[in-house]
N, C-alpha and C positions, 0 to 999 in steps of 0.2 A: 440400514445405513441411509443417511439423509442425501437428498439430491444436491447436486452442485449447481450454483447459480453464478452468473457473471455480474459483478458489482461495479466494474469500471473497465473502460477500454483506453489504451494509450498508443500513440504513434511513436513517442520517444521512449526508448528503453530505460533511460535514467529516471524519468518520471514514474514509470511502471515499477521499477525496483524500489524507489523511495516509498511509494504507496504500499508495496508488499511488506517492506520493513516496518512501516507504521502498524499494519495489521498484526504482523507476527509479534511485535513488541507488546501488543495487547492480548496475546495468547490465542489469536485466531489462526487456524491452519489455512494456508493460502496456496493456491496453485496458479502459476503464471502461464496461461495457455499461449502457445506460439513462441515461447522463449527460445527453444532449440531451433525452430525453423528460421528465426531471425538471425541466428548465428551463421547458418549455412547460406542464407539468401537475404541480406538486409533489404528492408522495404517490402517484405513479403505480405504485410498486412498488419492489422492492429494486434497488440498484445492485450489479452483479456485476463483481468484479475478475477479469479474464481474462488468462492468459499462455499462451505456447506450451507444449505438453506437454513439450518438452525442458527447460523452466525450472520445471516444476511443483514438483519436490522442493525446489529452492532457495527458491522463492517461499514455499512453505508453512513452511519452516524459519525464514525471515526474519520472517514474520508471527506465528509462534508464539513468538518470542523477545521477551519484554517488555523486556528490558534493552538491546536494540539501539537503541531510540529514545532511551533515557535516557543511555546511555554517552557519546555524543558531546558532550552538553551539560555533563556533569560534569567532563570532563577540562580544558577551557579555564578556567573560573572558579576551580577549585581550584588550578591551577598559577599563576594570575595573582595570587592573594592573597600567597603567599610571605612574609608578615610574621611 
């Protein structure tokens, strides 16, 4: 089994969840370290987004691409207008 590496840290739970969903939608298995602790004690520390070392390069590339999250939403509405 491959090692687990942290590819990003977040203070805001919403940002962490959005990043997690981006990676999961790309087929990358993700673990959000600190998620359960934050429920019990808000502000307990950063949330760490962790992936297999085999997926590290792809995960970092996806998170570094600001257009990846925007591109999916722009295609549908623009094509739907068509007038």
